[in-house]
Residue frames as a rotation matrix with the C-alpha (Angstrom) as fourth column:
UNK 1
-0.911 -0.306 -0.275 33.41
0.299 -0.952 0.069 2.50
-0.283 -0.019 0.959 -19.00
UNK 2
-0.675 0.708 0.210 29.92
0.006 -0.279 0.960 2.46
0.738 0.649 0.184 -20.63
UNK 3
-0.179 0.642 -0.745 28.30
0.911 0.395 0.121 1.90
0.372 -0.657 -0.656 -17.25
UNK 4
-0.663 -0.175 -0.728 28.98
0.568 -0.751 -0.337 5.44
-0.488 -0.637 0.597 -15.99
UNK 5
-0.921 0.367 -0.130 27.03
-0.371 -0.724 0.582 7.28
0.120 0.584 0.803 -18.82
UNK 6
-0.398 0.807 -0.436 24.21
0.250 0.553 0.795 4.73
0.882 0.207 -0.422 -18.41
UNK 7
-0.280 0.245 -0.928 23.98
0.960 0.093 -0.265 5.45
0.022 -0.965 -0.261 -14.66
UNK 8
-0.879 -0.080 -0.469 23.93
0.147 -0.983 -0.109 9.19
-0.453 -0.165 0.876 -15.34
UNK 9
-0.782 0.614 -0.102 21.16
-0.285 -0.209 0.935 8.77
0.554 0.761 0.339 -17.84
UNK 10
-0.210 0.708 -0.675 19.11
0.624 0.628 0.465 6.66
0.753 -0.323 -0.573 -15.44
UNK 11
-0.492 -0.059 -0.868 19.64
0.810 -0.396 -0.432 9.16
-0.318 -0.916 0.243 -12.61
UNK 12
-0.974 0.078 -0.211 18.62
-0.150 -0.925 0.349 12.01
-0.167 0.372 0.913 -14.88
UNK 13
-0.521 0.816 -0.250 15.44
-0.093 0.237 0.967 10.24
0.848 0.527 -0.048 -16.04
UNK 14
-0.194 0.418 -0.888 14.57
0.860 0.508 0.051 9.25
0.472 -0.754 -0.458 -12.46
UNK 15
-0.716 -0.173 -0.676 15.13
0.533 -0.761 -0.370 12.73
-0.451 -0.626 0.637 -11.12
UNK 16
-0.915 0.394 -0.091 12.94
-0.357 -0.682 0.638 14.22
0.190 0.616 0.765 -13.88
UNK 17
-0.322 0.823 -0.467 10.18
0.256 0.551 0.794 11.75
0.911 0.136 -0.389 -13.15
UNK 18
-0.280 0.166 -0.945 10.22
0.960 0.064 -0.273 12.57
0.015 -0.984 -0.177 -9.44
UNK 19
-0.916 -0.075 -0.395 10.12
0.105 -0.993 -0.055 16.33
-0.388 -0.092 0.917 -10.22
UNK 20
-0.698 0.710 -0.091 7.09
-0.259 -0.131 0.957 15.79
0.668 0.691 0.275 -12.48
UNK 21
-0.132 0.671 -0.729 5.28
0.707 0.580 0.406 13.84
0.695 -0.462 -0.551 -9.74
UNK 22
-0.547 -0.113 -0.829 6.04
0.761 -0.480 -0.437 16.63
-0.349 -0.870 0.349 -7.21
UNK 23
-0.971 0.183 -0.157 4.70
-0.229 -0.900 0.371 19.31
-0.073 0.396 0.915 -9.59
UNK 24
-0.443 0.850 -0.286 1.53
0.023 0.329 0.944 17.29
0.896 0.411 -0.165 -10.16
UNK 25
-0.162 0.365 -0.917 1.03
0.925 0.379 -0.013 16.80
0.343 -0.850 -0.399 -6.43
UNK 26
-0.775 -0.185 -0.604 1.64
0.442 -0.842 -0.309 20.49
-0.452 -0.506 0.735 -5.66
UNK 27
-0.900 0.435 -0.033 -0.69
-0.314 -0.592 0.742 21.63
0.303 0.679 0.669 -8.43
UNK 28
-0.257 0.838 -0.481 -3.44
0.350 0.545 0.762 19.27
0.901 0.027 -0.433 -7.30
UNK 29
-0.331 0.071 -0.941 -3.11
0.942 -0.041 -0.334 20.48
-0.062 -0.997 -0.053 -3.70
UNK 30
-0.923 -0.051 -0.381 -3.33
0.069 -0.997 -0.032 24.15
-0.378 -0.056 0.924 -4.72
UNK 31
-0.699 0.709 -0.096 -6.36
-0.289 -0.157 0.944 23.54
0.654 0.688 0.315 -6.93
UNK 32
-0.184 0.672 -0.717 -8.13
0.651 0.630 0.423 21.66
0.736 -0.389 -0.554 -4.12
UNK 33
-0.705 -0.170 -0.688 -7.67
0.680 -0.434 -0.591 24.55
-0.198 -0.885 0.422 -1.71
UNK 34
-0.847 0.346 -0.404 -9.77
-0.358 -0.933 -0.049 27.05
-0.394 0.103 0.913 -3.60
UNK 35
0.030 0.956 0.293 -13.43
-0.118 0.295 -0.948 26.79
-0.993 -0.006 0.122 -4.63
UNK 36
-0.299 -0.015 0.954 -14.47
0.861 0.427 0.276 25.73
-0.412 0.904 -0.114 -8.11
UNK 37
-0.951 -0.062 0.302 -15.13
0.227 -0.802 0.552 28.34
0.208 0.594 0.777 -10.76
UNK 38
-0.642 0.726 -0.248 -18.14
-0.053 -0.365 -0.930 30.46
-0.765 -0.584 0.273 -9.83
UNK 39
-0.683 0.555 0.475 -21.41
0.665 0.202 0.719 30.01
0.303 0.807 -0.508 -11.66
UNK 40
-0.534 0.466 0.706 -24.27
-0.160 -0.875 0.457 32.49
0.831 0.131 0.541 -11.85
UNK 41
0.403 0.831 0.382 -26.51
-0.595 -0.079 0.800 30.85
0.695 -0.550 0.463 -9.26
UNK 42
-0.187 -0.541 -0.820 -23.93
0.453 0.693 -0.561 29.18
0.872 -0.476 0.116 -7.03
UNK 43
0.832 0.489 -0.260 -24.73
0.428 -0.269 0.863 29.64
0.353 -0.830 -0.433 -3.37
UNK 44
0.006 -0.843 0.538 -22.42
0.002 -0.538 -0.843 32.28
1.000 0.006 -0.002 -1.91
UNK 45
-0.534 -0.148 0.832 -23.64
-0.779 -0.296 -0.553 32.37
0.328 -0.944 0.043 1.70
UNK 46
-0.466 0.422 -0.778 -24.67
0.362 0.893 0.268 29.21
0.807 -0.157 -0.569 3.58
UNK 47
-0.483 0.314 0.818 -27.17
-0.663 -0.741 -0.107 31.14
0.572 -0.594 0.566 5.71
UNK 48
-0.327 0.338 -0.882 -28.17
0.515 0.847 0.134 29.15
0.792 -0.411 -0.452 8.79
UNK 49
0.580 0.625 0.522 -30.27
-0.146 -0.551 0.822 30.08
0.801 -0.553 -0.228 11.73
UNK 50
-0.588 -0.762 -0.272 -28.24
0.249 0.149 -0.957 30.84
0.769 -0.631 0.102 14.85
UNK 51
0.517 0.799 -0.307 -30.00
0.511 -0.001 0.860 30.63
0.687 -0.601 -0.408 18.21
UNK 52
-0.621 -0.736 0.269 -29.05
0.221 -0.494 -0.841 33.37
0.752 -0.463 0.469 20.67
UNK 53
0.292 0.861 0.417 -32.18
-0.268 -0.345 0.900 33.36
0.918 -0.375 0.129 22.80
UNK 54
1.000 -0.002 -0.015 -30.58
0.014 0.354 0.935 31.34
0.003 -0.935 0.354 25.59
UNK 55
0.401 -0.915 0.035 -26.99
-0.786 -0.364 -0.499 32.46
0.470 0.172 -0.866 26.20
UNK 56
0.619 -0.282 -0.733 -24.61
0.331 0.940 -0.082 29.66
0.712 -0.192 0.675 26.93
UNK 57
0.602 -0.357 0.714 -23.19
-0.712 -0.645 0.277 30.40
0.362 -0.675 -0.643 30.34
UNK 58
0.217 -0.620 -0.754 -20.21
0.253 0.781 -0.570 28.73
0.943 -0.067 0.326 31.97
UNK 59
0.964 0.131 -0.231 -19.52
0.243 -0.085 0.966 28.32
0.107 -0.988 -0.114 35.66
UNK 60
0.313 -0.937 -0.156 -15.81
0.817 0.182 0.547 28.57
-0.484 -0.299 0.822 34.96
UNK 61
-0.734 -0.589 0.339 -15.79
0.678 -0.607 0.413 31.67
-0.038 0.533 0.845 32.72
UNK 62
0.542 0.819 -0.189 -17.43
0.758 -0.573 -0.311 35.09
-0.363 0.025 -0.932 32.65
UNK 63
0.322 -0.403 0.857 -16.52
0.656 -0.557 -0.509 38.21
0.682 0.726 0.085 30.71
UNK 64
0.445 -0.309 -0.841 -14.12
0.675 -0.502 0.541 40.50
-0.589 -0.808 -0.015 32.50
UNK 65
0.989 0.067 0.133 -13.47
0.142 -0.693 -0.707 43.78
0.045 0.718 -0.695 30.71
UNK 66
0.554 -0.832 -0.009 -9.98
-0.761 -0.511 0.398 44.42
-0.336 -0.214 -0.917 32.11
UNK 67
-0.161 -0.637 0.754 -8.90
-0.231 0.767 0.599 40.92
-0.960 -0.078 -0.270 31.24
UNK 68
-0.122 0.217 0.968 -10.76
0.702 0.708 -0.071 40.21
-0.701 0.672 -0.239 27.99
UNK 69
0.502 0.379 -0.778 -10.90
-0.134 -0.854 -0.503 43.61
-0.855 0.357 -0.377 26.28
UNK 70
-0.035 -0.619 -0.784 -8.17
-0.944 -0.236 0.228 42.56
-0.327 0.749 -0.577 23.83
UNK 71
-0.638 -0.127 0.760 -9.26
-0.049 0.991 0.125 38.98
-0.769 0.043 -0.638 23.43
UNK 72
-0.229 0.492 -0.840 -10.46
-0.932 -0.360 0.043 38.77
-0.281 0.792 0.541 19.84
UNK 73
-0.652 -0.108 -0.751 -10.70
-0.455 0.847 0.273 34.98
0.607 0.520 -0.601 19.88
UNK 74
-0.508 0.558 0.656 -13.68
-0.688 0.195 -0.699 34.41
-0.518 -0.807 0.285 22.19
UNK 75
-0.952 0.230 0.202 -15.58
0.297 0.856 0.424 31.24
-0.076 0.464 -0.883 21.39
UNK 76
-0.474 0.854 0.215 -19.22
0.002 -0.243 0.970 31.30
0.881 0.460 0.113 20.38
UNK 77
0.262 0.556 -0.789 -20.23
0.785 0.352 0.509 30.29
0.561 -0.753 -0.344 23.92
UNK 78
-0.427 -0.499 -0.754 -18.11
0.840 -0.527 -0.127 33.04
-0.334 -0.688 0.644 25.46
UNK 79
-0.947 0.125 0.296 -19.59
0.064 -0.829 0.556 35.59
0.315 0.545 0.777 23.05
UNK 80
-0.066 0.984 -0.165 -23.08
0.328 0.178 0.928 34.47
0.942 0.007 -0.334 24.04
UNK 81
0.229 0.096 -0.969 -22.22
0.967 0.094 0.238 34.91
0.114 -0.991 -0.071 27.71
UNK 82
-0.619 -0.599 -0.507 -20.45
0.665 -0.744 0.066 38.27
-0.417 -0.297 0.859 27.24
UNK 83
-0.882 0.260 -0.393 -22.82
-0.400 -0.854 0.333 39.93
-0.250 0.451 0.857 24.75
UNK 84
-0.657 0.631 0.412 -26.25
0.535 0.776 -0.334 38.28
-0.531 0.001 -0.847 25.00
UNK 85
0.383 0.880 -0.282 -28.10
0.398 -0.433 -0.809 41.22
-0.834 0.197 -0.516 23.45
UNK 86
-0.261 -0.639 -0.724 -25.70
-0.373 -0.624 0.686 41.89
-0.890 0.450 -0.075 20.60
UNK 87
-0.869 -0.231 0.437 -27.18
0.195 0.653 0.732 39.56
-0.454 0.721 -0.523 17.98
UNK 88
0.051 0.986 -0.157 -30.55
0.156 -0.163 -0.974 41.19
-0.986 0.025 -0.162 17.20
UNK 89
0.338 0.070 -0.939 -29.44
-0.770 -0.554 -0.318 42.63
-0.542 0.830 -0.133 13.85
UNK 90
-0.757 -0.618 -0.212 -27.57
-0.638 0.629 0.445 39.46
-0.142 0.472 -0.870 12.85
UNK 91
-0.681 0.567 0.464 -30.65
0.331 0.803 -0.495 37.34
-0.653 -0.183 -0.735 13.60
UNK 92
0.279 0.788 -0.549 -32.80
-0.192 -0.515 -0.836 39.76
-0.941 0.339 0.007 11.63
UNK 93
-0.045 -0.377 -0.925 -30.57
-0.964 -0.226 0.139 39.50
-0.262 0.898 -0.353 8.54
UNK 94
-0.941 -0.307 0.142 -30.38
-0.275 0.939 0.206 35.67
-0.197 0.155 -0.968 8.76
UNK 95
-0.337 0.897 0.287 -34.14
0.322 0.396 -0.860 35.36
-0.885 -0.198 -0.422 9.12
UNK 96
0.330 0.482 -0.812 -34.67
-0.502 -0.639 -0.583 37.64
-0.799 0.600 0.031 6.11
UNK 97
0.193 -0.341 -0.920 -32.35
-0.972 0.064 -0.227 35.69
0.136 0.938 -0.319 3.79
UNK 98
-0.280 -0.251 0.927 -32.57
-0.510 0.857 0.078 32.16
-0.813 -0.451 -0.367 5.10
UNK 99
-0.309 0.257 0.916 -34.59
0.732 0.679 0.057 31.22
-0.607 0.688 -0.398 2.02
UNK 100
0.911 -0.405 -0.079 -33.62
0.279 0.745 -0.606 31.53
0.304 0.530 0.791 -0.75
UNK 101
0.385 -0.835 -0.393 -29.85
0.716 0.002 0.698 31.49
-0.582 -0.550 0.599 -0.06
UNK 102
0.568 -0.261 -0.781 -27.67
-0.412 -0.911 0.004 34.34
-0.712 0.319 -0.625 -1.24
UNK 103
0.769 -0.223 0.600 -26.22
0.577 0.645 -0.501 33.63
-0.275 0.731 0.624 -4.67
UNK 104
-0.263 -0.965 -0.019 -23.00
0.805 -0.230 0.546 34.73
-0.531 0.128 0.837 -6.35
UNK 105
-0.245 0.206 0.947 -24.91
0.780 -0.538 0.319 36.99
0.576 0.817 -0.029 -8.69
UNK 106
0.789 0.614 0.002 -25.98
0.470 -0.606 0.642 39.03
0.396 -0.506 -0.767 -5.67
UNK 107
0.591 -0.653 -0.472 -22.38
0.350 -0.320 0.880 39.77
-0.727 -0.686 0.039 -4.60
UNK 108
0.127 -0.519 0.846 -21.26
0.944 -0.198 -0.263 41.33
0.303 0.832 0.465 -7.91
UNK 109
-0.215 -0.338 -0.916 -19.72
0.704 -0.703 0.095 44.80
-0.676 -0.625 0.389 -7.60
UNK 110
-0.731 -0.181 0.659 -20.79
0.660 -0.434 0.613 46.44
0.175 0.882 0.436 -10.87
UNK 111
0.321 0.937 0.138 -23.79
0.832 -0.349 0.432 48.14
0.453 -0.024 -0.891 -9.28
UNK 112
0.847 -0.110 -0.521 -21.52
0.265 -0.761 0.592 50.59
-0.462 -0.639 -0.615 -7.39
UNK 113
0.821 -0.528 0.216 -18.87
0.044 -0.319 -0.947 52.74
0.569 0.787 -0.239 -9.00
UNK 114
-0.224 -0.947 0.229 -16.60
-0.283 -0.162 -0.945 53.07
0.933 -0.277 -0.231 -5.98
UNK 115
-0.395 -0.044 0.918 -16.07
-0.899 -0.185 -0.396 52.10
0.187 -0.982 0.034 -2.35
UNK 116
0.724 0.637 0.264 -16.88
-0.675 0.734 0.080 48.41
-0.143 -0.236 0.961 -2.62
UNK 117
-0.472 -0.881 -0.034 -14.76
-0.882 0.472 0.020 45.32
-0.002 0.040 -0.999 -2.01
UNK 118
0.693 0.608 -0.388 -15.56
-0.609 0.781 0.136 41.73
0.386 0.142 0.911 -2.89
UNK 119
-0.358 -0.829 0.430 -13.92
-0.926 0.256 -0.276 39.21
0.119 -0.498 -0.859 -0.57
UNK 120
0.437 0.399 -0.806 -13.91
-0.342 0.903 0.261 35.53
0.832 0.162 0.531 0.23
UNK 121
-0.017 -0.425 0.905 -13.44
-0.972 0.219 0.085 33.61
-0.235 -0.878 -0.417 3.45
UNK 122
0.696 0.173 -0.697 -12.24
-0.442 0.867 -0.227 30.09
0.565 0.467 0.680 2.62
UNK 123
0.431 -0.488 -0.759 -10.68
0.598 0.784 -0.165 27.57
0.675 -0.383 0.630 5.02
UNK 124
0.712 -0.027 -0.701 -10.39
0.629 -0.418 0.655 30.29
-0.311 -0.908 -0.281 7.67
UNK 125
-0.540 -0.841 -0.037 -8.39
0.696 -0.471 0.542 32.54
-0.473 0.267 0.839 5.30
UNK 126
0.459 0.669 -0.584 -9.44
0.235 -0.725 -0.647 35.96
-0.857 0.160 -0.490 3.99
UNK 127
-0.516 -0.572 0.638 -9.00
0.772 0.012 0.635 36.73
-0.371 0.820 0.435 0.27
UNK 128
-0.096 0.435 -0.895 -9.73
-0.293 -0.872 -0.392 39.93
-0.951 0.224 0.211 -1.66
UNK 129
0.009 0.218 0.976 -11.40
0.753 0.640 -0.150 38.96
-0.658 0.736 -0.159 -4.91
UNK 130
-0.171 0.047 0.984 -12.14
0.835 -0.524 0.170 42.38
0.524 0.850 0.051 -6.42
UNK 131
-0.185 0.215 -0.959 -12.38
0.665 -0.691 -0.283 46.04
-0.723 -0.690 -0.015 -5.49
UNK 132
0.062 0.287 0.956 -13.90
0.884 -0.461 0.081 49.06
0.464 0.840 -0.282 -7.22
UNK 133
0.241 0.018 0.970 -12.79
0.077 -0.997 -0.001 52.63
0.968 0.075 -0.241 -6.57
UNK 134
0.951 0.029 -0.309 -10.97
0.307 0.056 0.950 52.10
0.045 -0.998 0.045 -3.25
UNK 135
0.163 -0.980 0.114 -7.62
0.937 0.118 -0.328 53.67
0.308 0.160 0.938 -4.20
UNK 136
0.103 -0.126 0.987 -8.20
0.072 -0.988 -0.134 57.25
0.992 0.084 -0.092 -3.07
UNK 137
-0.803 -0.545 0.240 -7.53
-0.127 -0.237 -0.963 58.82
0.582 -0.804 0.121 0.33
UNK 138
-0.216 0.803 0.555 -11.12
-0.974 -0.218 -0.064 58.31
0.069 -0.555 0.829 1.46
UNK 139
0.706 0.642 -0.298 -12.08
-0.647 0.756 0.095 54.79
0.286 0.126 0.950 0.44
UNK 140
0.145 -0.707 -0.693 -8.72
-0.155 0.675 -0.721 53.04
0.977 0.212 -0.012 0.70
UNK 141
-0.794 -0.513 0.325 -8.11
-0.401 0.042 -0.915 53.55
0.456 -0.857 -0.239 4.46
UNK 142
-0.039 0.865 0.500 -11.73
-0.974 0.078 -0.211 52.68
-0.222 -0.495 0.840 5.27
UNK 143
0.727 0.354 -0.588 -11.67
-0.545 0.818 -0.182 49.47
0.417 0.453 0.788 3.26
UNK 144
-0.181 -0.887 -0.424 -8.26
-0.151 0.451 -0.880 48.50
0.972 -0.096 -0.215 4.61
UNK 145
-0.654 -0.030 0.756 -9.45
-0.737 -0.200 -0.645 49.12
0.171 -0.979 0.109 8.18
UNK 146
0.416 0.884 0.213 -12.48
-0.894 0.440 -0.080 46.87
-0.164 -0.157 0.974 7.72
UNK 147
0.640 -0.228 -0.734 -10.38
-0.262 0.833 -0.488 44.12
0.722 0.505 0.473 6.10
UNK 148
-0.501 -0.862 0.074 -7.74
-0.333 0.113 -0.936 44.34
0.799 -0.494 -0.344 8.83
UNK 149
-0.376 0.426 0.823 -10.40
-0.916 -0.033 -0.401 44.10
-0.144 -0.904 0.403 11.55
UNK 150
0.709 0.679 -0.189 -11.99
-0.705 0.691 -0.161 41.13
0.021 0.247 0.969 9.81
UNK 151
0.263 -0.717 -0.646 -8.64
-0.211 0.610 -0.763 39.42
0.941 0.337 0.009 9.33
UNK 152
-0.644 -0.524 0.557 -7.81
-0.619 -0.071 -0.782 39.88
0.450 -0.848 -0.279 12.97
UNK 153
0.104 0.786 0.609 -11.11
-0.943 0.272 -0.190 38.28
-0.315 -0.555 0.770 14.01
UNK 154
0.796 0.211 -0.567 -10.56
-0.468 0.810 -0.355 35.33
0.384 0.548 0.743 11.64
UNK 155
-0.013 -0.904 -0.426 -6.98
-0.147 0.424 -0.894 34.60
0.989 0.051 -0.139 12.76
UNK 156
-0.534 -0.169 0.828 -7.90
-0.797 -0.226 -0.560 34.96
0.282 -0.959 -0.013 16.44
UNK 157
0.413 0.799 0.437 -10.45
-0.886 0.464 -0.012 32.15
-0.213 -0.382 0.899 16.41
UNK 158
-0.771 -0.609 0.186 -9.71
-0.556 0.786 0.269 28.48
-0.310 0.104 -0.945 16.58
UNK 159
-0.001 0.853 0.521 -13.19
0.002 0.521 -0.853 27.55
-1.000 0.000 -0.003 15.35
UNK 160
-0.743 -0.179 0.645 -13.94
0.596 0.263 0.759 26.49
-0.305 0.948 -0.089 11.76
UNK 161
-0.403 0.561 -0.723 -15.71
-0.355 -0.824 -0.441 29.29
-0.843 0.079 0.532 9.87
UNK 162
0.441 0.586 0.679 -18.13
0.482 0.484 -0.731 28.73
-0.757 0.650 -0.069 6.99
UNK 163
-0.698 -0.654 0.292 -16.80
0.570 -0.260 0.780 29.45
-0.434 0.710 0.554 3.52
UNK 164
0.454 0.886 -0.093 -18.54
0.670 -0.408 -0.620 32.54
-0.588 0.220 -0.779 2.11
UNK 165
-0.659 -0.518 0.546 -18.13
0.743 -0.563 0.363 35.17
0.119 0.644 0.756 -0.59
UNK 166
0.418 0.750 -0.513 -19.43
0.837 -0.537 -0.104 38.68
-0.354 -0.386 -0.852 0.10
UNK 167
-0.149 -0.413 0.899 -19.09
0.562 -0.783 -0.266 42.39
0.814 0.465 0.349 -0.64
UNK 168
0.109 0.162 -0.981 -18.62
0.899 -0.436 0.028 45.29
-0.423 -0.885 -0.193 1.77
UNK 169
0.325 0.041 0.945 -19.16
0.575 -0.802 -0.163 48.97
0.751 0.596 -0.284 1.11
UNK 170
-0.388 -0.618 -0.684 -17.20
0.921 -0.246 -0.301 51.63
0.018 -0.747 0.664 2.90
UNK 171
-0.481 0.343 0.807 -19.60
0.056 -0.906 0.419 54.52
0.875 0.246 0.416 2.33
UNK 172
-0.901 0.244 0.359 -21.44
-0.420 -0.277 -0.864 55.96
-0.111 -0.929 0.352 5.31
UNK 173
0.137 0.961 0.241 -24.59
-0.546 0.277 -0.791 54.74
-0.827 -0.024 0.562 3.56
UNK 174
-0.543 -0.359 0.759 -24.62
0.287 0.770 0.569 51.76
-0.789 0.527 -0.315 1.21
UNK 175
-0.102 0.600 -0.793 -27.55
-0.616 -0.664 -0.423 53.23
-0.781 0.446 0.438 -0.77
UNK 176
-0.833 -0.211 0.512 -28.40
0.161 0.793 0.587 50.12
-0.530 0.571 -0.627 -2.76
UNK 177
-0.529 0.684 -0.501 -31.79
-0.832 -0.533 0.151 51.45
-0.163 0.498 0.852 -3.82
UNK 178
0.576 0.799 0.172 -33.80
-0.701 0.591 -0.399 48.83
-0.420 0.109 0.901 -5.71
UNK 179
-0.042 -0.672 -0.739 -30.72
-0.878 0.378 -0.294 46.95
0.477 0.637 -0.606 -6.89
UNK 180
0.894 0.433 -0.113 -30.91
-0.350 0.834 0.426 43.22
0.279 -0.341 0.898 -6.32
UNK 181
-0.023 -0.951 -0.307 -27.70
-0.005 0.307 -0.952 42.89
1.000 -0.020 -0.012 -4.41
UNK 182
0.938 0.215 -0.273 -26.74
0.248 0.136 0.959 42.01
0.243 -0.967 0.074 -0.84
UNK 183
0.047 -0.964 0.261 -23.78
0.196 -0.248 -0.949 43.68
0.980 0.096 0.177 0.86
UNK 184
0.100 -0.129 -0.987 -22.26
0.995 0.039 0.095 44.46
0.026 -0.991 0.133 4.23
UNK 185
0.103 0.039 0.994 -22.67
0.294 -0.956 0.007 48.06
0.950 0.291 -0.109 5.36
UNK 186
-0.885 -0.462 -0.065 -22.04
0.246 -0.344 -0.906 50.39
0.396 -0.818 0.418 8.29
UNK 187
-0.709 0.701 -0.075 -25.66
-0.376 -0.466 -0.801 51.60
-0.597 -0.540 0.594 8.48
UNK 188
-0.834 0.526 0.166 -29.12
0.436 0.445 0.782 50.65
0.338 0.725 -0.600 7.23
UNK 189
-0.590 0.766 0.255 -32.61
-0.794 -0.608 -0.013 52.06
0.145 -0.210 0.967 7.17
UNK 190
-0.279 0.518 0.809 -35.53
-0.484 0.651 -0.584 49.81
-0.829 -0.554 0.070 8.37
UNK 191
0.745 0.657 -0.117 -36.62
-0.416 0.321 -0.851 49.17
-0.521 0.683 0.512 4.80
UNK 192
0.236 -0.734 -0.636 -33.11
-0.891 0.098 -0.444 48.15
0.388 0.672 -0.631 3.63
UNK 193
0.739 0.230 0.634 -33.48
-0.558 0.737 0.382 44.54
-0.379 -0.636 0.673 4.60
UNK 194
0.889 -0.436 -0.139 -30.82
0.191 0.631 -0.752 43.30
0.416 0.642 0.644 2.21
UNK 195
0.174 -0.869 0.463 -28.05
-0.514 -0.481 -0.710 45.12
0.840 -0.115 -0.531 4.09
UNK 196
0.634 -0.137 -0.761 -26.04
0.623 0.675 0.397 43.21
0.459 -0.725 0.513 6.74
UNK 197
0.866 -0.281 0.414 -24.57
-0.420 -0.857 0.297 45.47
0.272 -0.431 -0.861 9.37
UNK 198
0.390 -0.831 -0.397 -20.85
0.728 0.542 -0.420 45.19
0.564 -0.125 0.816 10.14
UNK 199
0.399 -0.305 -0.865 -18.58
0.720 -0.480 0.501 47.03
-0.568 -0.822 0.028 12.62
UNK 200
0.995 -0.006 -0.104 -17.51
-0.058 -0.863 -0.501 50.50
-0.087 0.504 -0.859 11.50
UNK 201
0.523 -0.852 0.036 -14.02
0.365 0.186 -0.912 51.06
0.770 0.490 0.408 10.10
UNK 202
0.113 -0.549 0.828 -13.00
-0.612 -0.695 -0.378 53.14
0.783 -0.464 -0.415 13.12
UNK 203
0.946 0.119 0.301 -13.07
-0.306 0.633 0.711 49.99
-0.106 -0.765 0.635 15.26
UNK 204
0.562 -0.815 0.139 -9.64
0.825 0.542 -0.162 49.43
0.057 0.206 0.977 13.65
UNK 205
-0.504 -0.745 -0.436 -8.38
0.722 -0.641 0.260 52.93
-0.473 -0.184 0.862 12.96
UNK 206
0.629 0.672 -0.391 -9.62
0.350 -0.694 -0.629 56.38
-0.694 0.259 -0.672 11.99
UNK 207
0.348 -0.539 0.767 -8.19
0.922 0.048 -0.385 57.38
0.171 0.841 0.514 8.61
UNK 208
-0.085 -0.484 -0.871 -5.77
0.601 -0.722 0.342 60.28
-0.794 -0.495 0.352 8.84
UNK 209
-0.463 0.003 0.887 -7.32
0.836 -0.331 0.437 62.47
0.294 0.944 0.151 6.17
């Protein structure tokens, strides 16, 4: 009769040990998915030079508006073939900030009181890290539209994207002045070299305000 309680005890101990191992494994996996804690001068953008001078053409594929207008997952080669003159502003921004690389301290949000979002692309997933003043009827739909558009582009591609942390501003003009920050914006003046142009919010939807 004493064997039954002993078996129950052993089963209980074994089950608890297996549960602990599972929890440790799950915790380790979750921690390995996200980047380590940010430091002041950690590199935020791995800025590399992208060559677009010679579009990569394919004998088996060419851009067809009626067929490809809703194709948000074009490969880099297909984009080169379809939009060979679209990268001037991207190449300008990359050349300007190739050295030194953009650091985490440059993507802080405290320099603007409203209309700014701090986000992260990691393992082809989009995460919102922080936002400032985007809860009203003006900033909220603009920021959401940009994030939705970006998310759609990320999920449509089967290519591995670089892990980056960045900010985007939803004002018509980012107006960074002399502040030592880098952000994505809808517009820029010639002297605003720190700004990286991004598609306007209305490429996703025009806010109903």
